[in-house]
Each structure stands twice: as structure tokens, then as C-alpha cells.
C-alpha positions as a Markdown table, in Angstrom:
| # | Residue | x | y | z |
|---|---|---|---|---|
| 1 | Unk | 19.5 | -57.2 | 115.1 |
| 2 | Unk | 19.4 | -53.9 | 116.9 |
| 3 | Unk | 18.7 | -52.6 | 120.5 |
| 4 | Unk | 17.5 | -49.6 | 121.9 |
| 5 | Unk | 18.7 | -49.6 | 125.4 |
| 6 | Unk | 19.0 | -46.6 | 128.1 |
| 7 | Unk | 21.6 | -46.6 | 131.1 |
| 8 | Unk | 22.8 | -49.3 | 132.6 |
| 9 | Unk | 23.6 | -51.2 | 129.4 |
| 10 | Unk | 23.0 | -54.8 | 129.1 |
| 11 | Unk | 24.5 | -57.0 | 126.2 |
| 12 | Unk | 23.6 | -60.8 | 125.4 |
| 13 | Unk | 26.1 | -63.2 | 123.8 |
| 14 | Unk | 25.3 | -62.3 | 119.8 |
| 15 | Unk | 27.0 | -61.9 | 116.1 |
| 16 | Unk | 27.4 | -58.0 | 114.9 |
| 17 | Unk | 24.8 | -56.2 | 117.6 |
| 18 | Unk | 24.7 | -52.6 | 116.9 |
| 19 | Unk | 24.6 | -50.4 | 120.6 |
| 20 | Unk | 22.1 | -47.7 | 120.3 |
| 21 | Unk | 22.3 | -45.6 | 123.5 |
| 22 | Unk | 19.9 | -42.6 | 124.4 |
| 23 | Unk | 20.8 | -40.7 | 127.2 |
| 24 | Unk | 18.3 | -37.8 | 128.9 |
| 25 | Unk | 20.3 | -34.9 | 129.5 |
| 26 | Unk | 17.5 | -32.4 | 130.9 |
| 27 | Unk | 16.5 | -33.0 | 133.9 |
| 28 | Unk | 13.0 | -32.1 | 132.8 |
| 29 | Unk | 11.7 | -32.4 | 129.0 |
| 30 | Unk | 11.7 | -28.8 | 127.6 |
| 31 | Unk | 7.8 | -27.9 | 126.6 |
| 32 | Unk | 7.3 | -28.1 | 122.8 |
| 33 | Unk | 7.1 | -25.2 | 120.7 |
| 34 | Unk | 3.8 | -24.1 | 119.7 |
| 35 | Unk | 2.6 | -25.9 | 116.7 |
| 36 | Unk | 2.5 | -24.4 | 113.2 |
| 37 | Unk | -0.7 | -24.1 | 112.2 |
| 38 | Unk | -1.3 | -25.5 | 108.5 |
| 39 | Unk | -4.3 | -24.8 | 106.4 |
| 40 | Unk | -6.6 | -27.5 | 104.9 |
| 41 | Unk | -9.8 | -26.6 | 103.0 |
| 42 | Unk | -13.4 | -27.3 | 105.0 |
| 43 | Unk | -14.4 | -30.2 | 102.9 |
| 44 | Unk | -11.4 | -32.1 | 103.4 |
| 45 | Unk | -12.0 | -31.5 | 106.9 |
| 46 | Unk | -15.6 | -32.7 | 108.0 |
| 47 | Unk | -18.5 | -34.2 | 106.1 |
| 48 | Unk | -21.9 | -33.5 | 107.0 |
| 49 | Unk | -23.3 | -36.0 | 109.6 |
| 50 | Unk | -25.3 | -38.5 | 108.3 |
| 51 | Unk | -24.0 | -38.6 | 105.3 |
| 52 | Unk | -21.3 | -41.2 | 105.9 |
| 53 | Unk | -20.4 | -44.1 | 102.7 |
| 54 | Unk | -22.8 | -47.3 | 102.3 |
| 55 | Unk | -21.0 | -50.5 | 102.6 |
| 56 | Unk | -22.2 | -53.0 | 100.1 |
| 57 | Unk | -21.3 | -56.6 | 99.7 |
| 58 | Unk | -22.1 | -59.3 | 97.6 |
| 59 | Unk | -22.1 | -62.7 | 96.9 |
| 60 | Unk | -20.8 | -64.2 | 93.7 |
| 61 | Unk | -18.7 | -65.8 | 91.2 |
| 62 | Unk | -14.8 | -65.3 | 89.4 |
| 63 | Unk | -14.5 | -67.5 | 86.3 |
| 64 | Unk | -12.1 | -67.7 | 83.8 |
| 65 | Unk | -9.7 | -68.9 | 86.1 |
| 66 | Unk | -6.2 | -71.0 | 84.9 |
| 67 | Unk | -7.5 | -74.2 | 87.2 |
| 68 | Unk | -6.5 | -72.1 | 90.5 |
| 69 | Unk | -10.2 | -72.2 | 91.7 |
| 70 | Unk | -12.2 | -73.3 | 94.0 |
| 71 | Unk | -11.6 | -77.5 | 94.6 |
| 72 | Unk | -15.3 | -79.1 | 95.0 |
| 73 | Unk | -14.4 | -82.3 | 96.2 |
| 74 | Unk | -12.6 | -83.7 | 99.6 |
| 75 | Unk | -13.0 | -82.7 | 102.9 |
| 76 | Unk | -12.1 | -78.7 | 102.1 |
| 77 | Unk | -14.0 | -78.7 | 98.8 |
| 78 | Unk | -15.8 | -75.6 | 98.2 |
| 79 | Unk | -19.1 | -77.0 | 97.6 |
| 80 | Unk | -21.4 | -73.8 | 97.4 |
| 81 | Unk | -19.3 | -73.1 | 94.6 |
| 82 | Unk | -20.6 | -76.3 | 92.5 |
| 83 | Unk | -24.0 | -75.4 | 93.6 |
| 84 | Unk | -23.8 | -71.9 | 92.4 |
| 85 | Unk | -22.4 | -72.6 | 89.1 |
| 86 | Unk | -25.3 | -75.6 | 88.5 |
| 87 | Unk | -27.7 | -72.8 | 89.8 |
| 88 | Unk | -26.6 | -69.9 | 87.1 |
| 89 | Unk | -26.5 | -72.7 | 84.4 |
| 90 | Unk | -30.1 | -73.2 | 85.8 |
| 91 | Unk | -30.9 | -69.8 | 85.3 |
| 92 | Unk | -30.0 | -70.5 | 81.0 |
| 93 | Unk | -32.1 | -73.4 | 80.6 |
| 94 | Unk | -29.3 | -75.7 | 81.5 |
| 95 | Unk | -30.2 | -78.1 | 83.9 |
| 96 | Unk | -26.9 | -79.9 | 85.4 |
| 97 | Unk | -26.3 | -82.5 | 88.1 |
| 98 | Unk | -24.2 | -80.4 | 91.0 |
| 99 | Unk | -22.3 | -84.1 | 91.4 |
| 100 | Unk | -20.8 | -83.3 | 87.7 |
| 101 | Unk | -19.7 | -80.1 | 87.9 |
| 102 | Unk | -16.2 | -78.6 | 88.1 |
| 103 | Unk | -15.1 | -76.0 | 89.6 |
| 104 | Unk | -11.8 | -75.4 | 89.3 |
| 105 | Unk | -11.6 | -72.4 | 86.5 |
| 106 | Unk | -13.8 | -70.9 | 89.5 |
| 107 | Unk | -14.3 | -69.6 | 92.9 |
| 108 | Unk | -16.9 | -67.8 | 95.0 |
| 109 | Unk | -16.0 | -64.5 | 96.4 |
| 110 | Unk | -17.2 | -62.1 | 98.4 |
| 111 | Unk | -17.3 | -58.7 | 96.7 |
| 112 | Unk | -17.5 | -55.0 | 98.6 |
| 113 | Unk | -17.6 | -51.6 | 97.9 |
| 114 | Unk | -18.1 | -48.0 | 99.1 |
| 115 | Unk | -21.4 | -46.2 | 97.7 |
| 116 | Unk | -21.6 | -42.6 | 98.4 |
| 117 | Unk | -24.7 | -41.5 | 100.0 |
| 118 | Unk | -25.7 | -39.2 | 97.4 |
| 119 | Unk | -24.8 | -41.5 | 94.3 |
| 120 | Unk | -27.4 | -41.7 | 92.0 |
| 121 | Unk | -28.2 | -44.4 | 89.8 |
| 122 | Unk | -25.5 | -45.1 | 86.7 |
| 123 | Unk | -22.5 | -43.4 | 89.5 |
| 124 | Unk | -19.6 | -46.5 | 89.1 |
| 125 | Unk | -18.3 | -47.8 | 91.9 |
| 126 | Unk | -15.3 | -49.5 | 92.3 |
| 127 | Unk | -15.5 | -53.0 | 94.0 |
| 128 | Unk | -13.0 | -55.4 | 95.7 |
| 129 | Unk | -13.3 | -59.1 | 95.6 |
| 130 | Unk | -12.0 | -61.8 | 98.2 |
| 131 | Unk | -12.0 | -65.4 | 97.8 |
| 132 | Unk | -14.0 | -67.1 | 99.8 |
| 133 | Unk | -13.3 | -70.9 | 99.4 |
| 134 | Unk | -10.1 | -72.4 | 99.0 |
| 135 | Unk | -9.0 | -70.8 | 95.5 |
| 136 | Unk | -5.4 | -70.1 | 94.9 |
| 137 | Unk | -5.2 | -67.0 | 93.0 |
| 138 | Unk | -7.9 | -65.1 | 91.4 |
| 139 | Unk | -5.5 | -63.8 | 88.4 |
| 140 | Unk | -7.4 | -63.5 | 85.1 |
| 141 | Unk | -10.4 | -64.1 | 86.1 |
| 142 | Unk | -13.9 | -62.5 | 85.7 |
| 143 | Unk | -16.6 | -61.6 | 88.0 |
| 144 | Unk | -20.1 | -62.4 | 87.2 |
| 145 | Unk | -22.7 | -59.9 | 87.6 |
| 146 | Unk | -23.0 | -59.7 | 91.0 |
| 147 | Unk | -26.2 | -57.7 | 93.7 |
| 148 | Unk | -24.6 | -55.6 | 95.8 |
| 149 | Unk | -27.3 | -55.1 | 98.8 |
| 150 | Unk | -26.9 | -53.0 | 102.2 |
| 151 | Unk | -27.0 | -55.9 | 105.1 |
| 152 | Unk | -27.9 | -52.6 | 107.8 |
| 153 | Unk | -30.8 | -51.6 | 105.8 |
| 154 | Unk | -32.8 | -54.9 | 105.4 |
| 155 | Unk | -30.9 | -55.9 | 102.4 |
| 156 | Unk | -31.6 | -53.8 | 99.7 |
| 157 | Unk | -29.6 | -54.1 | 96.8 |
| 158 | Unk | -28.3 | -50.6 | 95.7 |
| 159 | Unk | -26.0 | -51.6 | 93.1 |
| 160 | Unk | -24.6 | -54.6 | 90.3 |
| 161 | Unk | -21.2 | -55.4 | 90.4 |
| 162 | Unk | -19.1 | -57.2 | 86.8 |
| 163 | Unk | -15.4 | -57.2 | 85.4 |
| 164 | Unk | -12.5 | -58.4 | 84.9 |
| 165 | Unk | -10.5 | -58.4 | 88.3 |
| 166 | Unk | -7.3 | -57.4 | 88.7 |
| 167 | Unk | -4.9 | -58.5 | 91.7 |
| 168 | Unk | -1.6 | -56.8 | 90.7 |
| 169 | Unk | 0.1 | -60.3 | 91.1 |
| 170 | Unk | 3.3 | -60.8 | 89.1 |
| 171 | Unk | 3.8 | -64.6 | 88.5 |
| 172 | Unk | 6.9 | -66.6 | 86.8 |
| 173 | Unk | 7.5 | -70.2 | 86.6 |
| 174 | Unk | 10.3 | -72.6 | 85.1 |
| 175 | Unk | 11.2 | -76.4 | 84.9 |
| 176 | Unk | 8.2 | -77.1 | 87.6 |
| 177 | Unk | 9.1 | -74.3 | 90.0 |
| 178 | Unk | 6.7 | -71.1 | 90.4 |
| 179 | Unk | 6.8 | -67.9 | 92.1 |
| 180 | Unk | 4.2 | -65.5 | 92.9 |
| 181 | Unk | 4.7 | -61.7 | 94.6 |
| 182 | Unk | 1.6 | -59.4 | 95.9 |
| 183 | Unk | -1.8 | -61.1 | 97.1 |
| 184 | Unk | -3.7 | -63.6 | 94.8 |
| 185 | Unk | -6.6 | -63.7 | 96.6 |
| 186 | Unk | -8.5 | -60.4 | 96.8 |
| 187 | Unk | -8.4 | -57.9 | 94.0 |
| 188 | Unk | -9.6 | -55.1 | 92.5 |
| 189 | Unk | -12.3 | -54.6 | 89.8 |
| 190 | Unk | -11.9 | -50.8 | 88.7 |
| 191 | Unk | -15.1 | -49.3 | 88.0 |
| 192 | Unk | -17.0 | -52.6 | 87.7 |
| 193 | Unk | -20.0 | -51.6 | 90.2 |
| 194 | Unk | -22.9 | -49.7 | 88.8 |
| 195 | Unk | -25.9 | -47.7 | 91.1 |
| 196 | Unk | -29.0 | -49.0 | 90.3 |
| 197 | Unk | -30.7 | -47.1 | 93.8 |
| 198 | Unk | -29.9 | -44.1 | 95.3 |
| 199 | Unk | -29.2 | -44.4 | 98.8 |
| 200 | Unk | -32.3 | -42.9 | 101.0 |
| 201 | Unk | -30.3 | -40.3 | 102.6 |
| 202 | Unk | -32.5 | -37.3 | 104.4 |
| 203 | Unk | -30.4 | -34.1 | 104.0 |
| 204 | Unk | -31.5 | -30.9 | 106.5 |
| 205 | Unk | -32.7 | -27.6 | 105.6 |
| 206 | Unk | -32.3 | -25.2 | 108.5 |
| 207 | Unk | -29.0 | -26.6 | 110.4 |
| 208 | Unk | -25.9 | -28.6 | 109.3 |
| 209 | Unk | -23.7 | -30.6 | 112.0 |
| 210 | Unk | -20.2 | -31.1 | 110.5 |
| 211 | Unk | -18.6 | -34.1 | 111.9 |
| 212 | Unk | -14.9 | -34.0 | 111.9 |
| 213 | Unk | -12.7 | -37.1 | 110.2 |
| 214 | Unk | -10.2 | -37.0 | 112.9 |
| 215 | Unk | -11.8 | -35.2 | 116.2 |
| 216 | Unk | -10.0 | -32.7 | 117.7 |
| 217 | Unk | -11.3 | -29.5 | 119.9 |
| 218 | Unk | -9.1 | -27.2 | 118.2 |
| 219 | Unk | -9.7 | -28.2 | 115.4 |
| 220 | Unk | -13.8 | -27.9 | 115.9 |
| 221 | Unk | -13.0 | -24.8 | 117.4 |
| 222 | Unk | -10.8 | -24.0 | 114.0 |
| 223 | Unk | -13.9 | -24.7 | 111.8 |
| 224 | Unk | -16.9 | -22.8 | 113.4 |
| 225 | Unk | -14.4 | -19.8 | 113.4 |
| 226 | Unk | -13.7 | -20.4 | 109.6 |
| 227 | Unk | -17.4 | -20.6 | 109.7 |
| 228 | Unk | -18.3 | -17.6 | 111.0 |
| 229 | Unk | -16.2 | -16.0 | 109.1 |
| 230 | Unk | -18.3 | -16.0 | 106.2 |
| 231 | Unk | -21.8 | -16.4 | 108.0 |
| 232 | Unk | -21.1 | -14.7 | 110.9 |
| 233 | Unk | -22.6 | -16.5 | 114.1 |
| 234 | Unk | -24.3 | -19.4 | 112.4 |
| 235 | Unk | -21.3 | -22.3 | 113.9 |
| 236 | Unk | -20.5 | -23.7 | 117.3 |
| 237 | Unk | -18.4 | -26.0 | 118.2 |
| 238 | Unk | -20.6 | -28.5 | 120.1 |
| 239 | Unk | -17.3 | -31.3 | 120.8 |
| 240 | Unk | -13.9 | -32.6 | 119.5 |
| 241 | Unk | -15.9 | -34.2 | 116.6 |
| 242 | Unk | -19.2 | -31.9 | 115.7 |
| 243 | Unk | -19.7 | -28.2 | 114.5 |
| 244 | Unk | -23.5 | -27.5 | 114.6 |
| 245 | Unk | -24.2 | -24.5 | 111.5 |
| 246 | Unk | -27.6 | -22.8 | 111.2 |
| 247 | Unk | -28.5 | -22.3 | 107.8 |
| 248 | Unk | -28.8 | -18.3 | 107.4 |
| 249 | Unk | -31.9 | -16.8 | 106.3 |
| 250 | Unk | -31.5 | -15.8 | 102.4 |
| 251 | Unk | -28.4 | -17.9 | 101.9 |
| 252 | Unk | -30.0 | -20.4 | 99.5 |
| 253 | Unk | -30.7 | -23.6 | 101.8 |
| 254 | Unk | -28.3 | -25.9 | 103.1 |
| 255 | Unk | -26.8 | -27.3 | 100.2 |
| 256 | Unk | -25.6 | -23.7 | 99.1 |
| 257 | Unk | -24.2 | -23.4 | 102.6 |
| 258 | Unk | -22.8 | -26.4 | 103.0 |
| 259 | Unk | -21.1 | -25.5 | 98.9 |
| 260 | Unk | -20.2 | -22.5 | 99.7 |
| 261 | Unk | -18.2 | -23.8 | 103.0 |
| 262 | Unk | -16.3 | -26.5 | 101.1 |
| 263 | Unk | -13.7 | -24.3 | 99.8 |
| 264 | Unk | -12.9 | -22.0 | 102.8 |
| 265 | Unk | -9.6 | -22.4 | 104.1 |
| 266 | Unk | -8.9 | -23.9 | 107.8 |
| 267 | Unk | -6.2 | -22.9 | 110.0 |
| 268 | Unk | -6.0 | -26.9 | 111.5 |
| 269 | Unk | -3.4 | -28.1 | 114.4 |
| 270 | Unk | -1.4 | -31.0 | 113.2 |
| 271 | Unk | -1.1 | -34.0 | 115.8 |
| 272 | Unk | 2.9 | -34.5 | 117.1 |
| 273 | Unk | 2.5 | -38.1 | 116.2 |
| 274 | Unk | 5.6 | -40.2 | 114.7 |
| 275 | Unk | 4.2 | -43.7 | 113.3 |
| 276 | Unk | 6.7 | -46.7 | 112.7 |
| 277 | Unk | 6.4 | -49.7 | 110.6 |
| 278 | Unk | 8.8 | -51.9 | 112.0 |
| 279 | Unk | 8.4 | -55.0 | 109.4 |
| 280 | Unk | 9.0 | -52.4 | 106.9 |
| 281 | Unk | 11.5 | -50.1 | 108.4 |
| 282 | Unk | 9.3 | -46.7 | 107.3 |
| 283 | Unk | 8.9 | -44.0 | 109.4 |
| 284 | Unk | 6.6 | -41.2 | 109.5 |
| 285 | Unk | 7.0 | -38.0 | 111.6 |
| 286 | Unk | 5.1 | -35.2 | 111.9 |
| 287 | Unk | 6.6 | -31.4 | 111.5 |
| 288 | Unk | 5.2 | -31.1 | 114.6 |
| 289 | Unk | 7.1 | -33.5 | 116.8 |
| 290 | Unk | 9.3 | -32.2 | 119.5 |
| 291 | Unk | 12.1 | -33.9 | 121.5 |
| 292 | Unk | 14.1 | -32.8 | 124.5 |
| 293 | Unk | 17.7 | -32.5 | 125.1 |
| 294 | Unk | 19.2 | -35.9 | 125.0 |
| 295 | Unk | 22.4 | -37.6 | 124.0 |
| 296 | Unk | 22.4 | -40.3 | 121.4 |
| 297 | Unk | 25.5 | -42.5 | 120.9 |
| 298 | Unk | 25.7 | -45.4 | 118.2 |
| 299 | Unk | 28.3 | -47.8 | 118.2 |
| 300 | Unk | 29.0 | -51.5 | 116.6 |
| 301 | Unk | 30.0 | -53.9 | 119.3 |
| 302 | Unk | 31.1 | -57.7 | 117.5 |
| 303 | Unk | 31.3 | -61.0 | 119.9 |
| 304 | Unk | 32.2 | -64.0 | 117.9 |
| 305 | Unk | 31.9 | -67.6 | 119.2 |
| 306 | Unk | 34.1 | -70.3 | 116.8 |
| 307 | Unk | 34.3 | -74.0 | 117.6 |
| 308 | Unk | 37.4 | -75.6 | 116.1 |
| 309 | Unk | 36.9 | -79.7 | 116.1 |
| 310 | Unk | 40.1 | -81.3 | 117.6 |
| 311 | Unk | 41.2 | -85.0 | 117.1 |
| 312 | Unk | 43.4 | -86.4 | 120.1 |
| 313 | Unk | 45.3 | -89.7 | 119.2 |
| 314 | Unk | 47.1 | -91.6 | 121.7 |
| 315 | Unk | 50.4 | -92.9 | 121.1 |
| 316 | Unk | 51.3 | -95.4 | 118.4 |
| 317 | Unk | 52.4 | -98.0 | 120.7 |
| 318 | Unk | 50.1 | -97.3 | 123.7 |
| 319 | Unk | 46.5 | -98.6 | 124.7 |
| 320 | Unk | 44.7 | -95.5 | 124.5 |
| 321 | Unk | 41.6 | -94.2 | 121.7 |
| 322 | Unk | 41.1 | -91.7 | 119.5 |
| 323 | Unk | 39.0 | -88.9 | 120.5 |
| 324 | Unk | 37.5 | -86.4 | 119.3 |
| 325 | Unk | 36.8 | -82.8 | 121.1 |
| 326 | Unk | 36.1 | -79.2 | 120.4 |
| 327 | Unk | 38.4 | -76.3 | 121.3 |
| 328 | Unk | 36.6 | -72.7 | 121.8 |
| 329 | Unk | 37.8 | -69.3 | 121.0 |
| 330 | Unk | 35.9 | -66.1 | 121.6 |
| 331 | Unk | 36.8 | -62.8 | 120.5 |
| 332 | Unk | 35.3 | -59.2 | 120.9 |
| 333 | Unk | 35.9 | -56.3 | 118.8 |
| 334 | Unk | 34.8 | -53.0 | 120.0 |
| 335 | Unk | 34.2 | -50.1 | 117.1 |
| 336 | Unk | 34.3 | -46.6 | 117.1 |
| 337 | Unk | 31.4 | -45.0 | 119.3 |
| 338 | Unk | 29.8 | -41.7 | 117.7 |
| 339 | Unk | 28.0 | -39.6 | 119.6 |
| 340 | Unk | 25.2 | -36.7 | 118.8 |
| 341 | Unk | 23.7 | -33.9 | 121.2 |
| 342 | Unk | 20.5 | -32.7 | 120.0 |
| 343 | Unk | 19.7 | -29.2 | 121.7 |
| 344 | Unk | 16.2 | -28.7 | 123.4 |
| 345 | Unk | 12.9 | -28.6 | 120.9 |
| 346 | Unk | 14.7 | -29.9 | 118.3 |
| 347 | Unk | 12.1 | -31.0 | 115.1 |
| 348 | Unk | 11.9 | -33.7 | 113.3 |
| 349 | Unk | 14.8 | -32.3 | 110.5 |
| 350 | Unk | 17.4 | -31.5 | 113.1 |
| 351 | Unk | 16.9 | -35.1 | 114.5 |
| 352 | Unk | 16.9 | -36.8 | 110.8 |
| 353 | Unk | 20.2 | -34.7 | 109.9 |
| 354 | Unk | 21.4 | -35.8 | 113.3 |
| 355 | Unk | 21.0 | -39.3 | 112.6 |
| 356 | Unk | 22.4 | -39.2 | 109.0 |
| 357 | Unk | 25.8 | -38.2 | 110.7 |
| 358 | Unk | 25.8 | -41.2 | 112.5 |
| 359 | Unk | 25.1 | -43.5 | 108.9 |
| 360 | Unk | 22.1 | -45.4 | 110.9 |
| 361 | Unk | 20.3 | -47.4 | 108.7 |
| 362 | Unk | 15.9 | -46.9 | 108.6 |
| 363 | Unk | 15.8 | -50.0 | 111.2 |
| 364 | Unk | 18.2 | -48.0 | 114.1 |
| 365 | Unk | 16.3 | -45.1 | 113.6 |
| 366 | Unk | 13.4 | -46.8 | 115.0 |
| 367 | Unk | 15.2 | -47.7 | 117.7 |
| 368 | Unk | 16.3 | -44.6 | 118.0 |
| 369 | Unk | 12.8 | -43.0 | 118.3 |
| 370 | Unk | 11.6 | -46.0 | 120.7 |
| 371 | Unk | 14.5 | -45.4 | 122.9 |
| 372 | Unk | 14.5 | -41.8 | 123.1 |
| 373 | Unk | 10.7 | -42.6 | 124.0 |
| 374 | Unk | 11.3 | -44.5 | 126.5 |
| 375 | Unk | 13.6 | -42.0 | 128.2 |
| 376 | Unk | 10.6 | -39.7 | 128.7 |
| 377 | Unk | 12.0 | -37.4 | 126.1 |
| 378 | Unk | 9.5 | -37.4 | 123.0 |
| 379 | Unk | 7.0 | -34.6 | 123.0 |
| 380 | Unk | 4.6 | -36.7 | 121.2 |
| 381 | Unk | 2.8 | -40.0 | 120.0 |
| 382 | Unk | 4.7 | -43.0 | 118.8 |
| 383 | Unk | 2.5 | -45.5 | 117.6 |
| 384 | Unk | 4.3 | -48.6 | 116.0 |
| 385 | Unk | 2.7 | -50.8 | 113.5 |
């Protein structure tokens, strides 16, 4: 267990608690150095306004499960699975009473997919399959043909999905015990969907509106500058998330202009951000993150407590009674403390090298970043997942 503290330091009694101390040396955090510009393609930064992917959803049945599907009976039984199977069989000319239908090898699922607004009939889609009932696993199942609808557009069907479900699950069993890793009730059908109807997407002819995938005033201005470099005077940054481009005469139309702009390189500003995942111990830090002058001290404090049983017996000729009790023992072992001082305006690479010198683990590094942020020396945004 790791604590990240700022003086004064308080400790609670526990075993093997590493001590992290971050002291702010500078009275005021120094200004960050100018952000280093990075180049990116314009098509990776923007998309035409109104050309967002179409979200599709459908209800389907996965069959071929090894008795890991929905239960048909009981208080929590998925009766809709049985009814769906009976309806499906009826389409094949087989009349069956739902009360006599077993469903342990089948499961009701919701199928979702993201459709490109410019996709045409025949375009393949990757679909995601998620259990709707109480199925234990979708591993080894096959999704039956399922229509995918756009509920925001009146429920029109735009694609059909079918195929083997891949869950990425590893299972093992022996002597009545079993273990499983990875998701079991969610899977994918790669290229399992196929577009049957093109979305109704209108593409402008006289003016393009480019929506930034990550709104930023600096990047919007950079995009406008890059566009004006190819088509002078045609672009303006409306706000942090939108750049408006007037299609020049003789350029071949909006589609030709967009094709020419997609490969234009833009100098973008990368946000100073550190993302940490405390569950997995993952730390991802951007190169623009700067740290003011701080001292990081790392040490090991071990506080041990022990209760030793003790039996007190009376004199053989006495009239006393045997009494059981305990004797407590405590010990404190203060390990060597190691410190490192970071220079003003330290970048992520220099901080990583300093932390490596202290021999910190991934969990310790997360604690250090949190303590630096609390100390006010982190010149960037700390995002904890």
C-alpha cells in the first residue's frame, strides 16, 4: 500500500508501508516551456460536420453454445429467448410449443455496430455481440442473421449481421473445477455485418464545415492556416471545434477540395496531460508535461506488531488457575531514505530517469504524480481512471 503525502507527514500503523515525500522547492511554479508542435494529417484531426458514424443496434440469437446459454425456466429465466426461438422455427415451417423449447445452447443478444456515413451496400462491418439474458458465456456461438437498425432515424434497417462470435476467452477445466479469463458475455464478429442500405448523408457543395475531433482553439487556428496555405483566403476558425472552408471556384467541388485537404500536414498542439490507471498501474504522459522544481524523497518504513500467546500456570501446590494471555511486541525499522531533486521545467523523460534512479514501481510512480499535482508543481492535467 502506498501513500503520497506532503509535509507534515503522518503515518498510520501498518506493515511495509513505503514513504513518498514530495516537497515544493519553488515558491511559484515556473512557466512551462513553449509546447513543441507536432505534425499530423488534417484527416486525422477533423471530419466533415454532419458526417458522424451512424450507430446501429439489433436484437438477435446466438446458437451453438455448450450449455452456457439462457435459462428458460425459473424466476430469472429468459422467456423471451424461448419465444424468439419458437418464432424463428415457425418461419421455417416448424410449429413448436414454446413450453417445450430448451434454450441452454442459445442466448438472446444485442448486436451493435458503427456505420460509416458514406458506406454503400455491400460494405462489411465489424459487429459487437452482448448477452441480454443470464447466459454464462457466448464462446463458441454463432450469431444468426440479425437486422441492424438506426433507432434515431425511425428504426430503418441499414445492415444485416451473421457469423461466428469471437470472445477472446481462455477456458480450462479439470477434476470438476474450471477457470476462465477474458470477457465471456461480450464478443465480436469481424466483418460479420454487411450494409444493405446506404445512409442518407448530404454532402455540401459550396461550403465545408470541418469539426475537430478534439476541440482546441490552437488546433482550429492551425487547421485554418494549413487550409489557407493550399486555398488562400478560404478558411476561418469559427471556434475551438469548427473550421469553415469556402469551396473555391474551379477547385472541382467540395469532394475534390476535401480529398486535397486530407493529406495536408498540420502543426498541432498536444495537450499537457498525464493519464494514470490505478487498477493496472499504467501511466501515460504527454511530452508537453512540465514539472516545477521539486524534491522527491522515497524511503521504506516497516512497522511490525506481534502478539505471542502465553500460558500462566500456578504453583503445583497452590490453588490458582491456569490463565491464557498474550504478550505484545512491536518493532520499527526505518530504511534508508533516497532523494532526488528535479530541476525547474523538468520534462517527462527527465522525471522518468529520476524515478528509475529511486527504483520506484509503477504504483509508486502513480503516487509520485499525484503528490506532485497536489503540491502544485505539475504543469498539466492529471487524469485518474
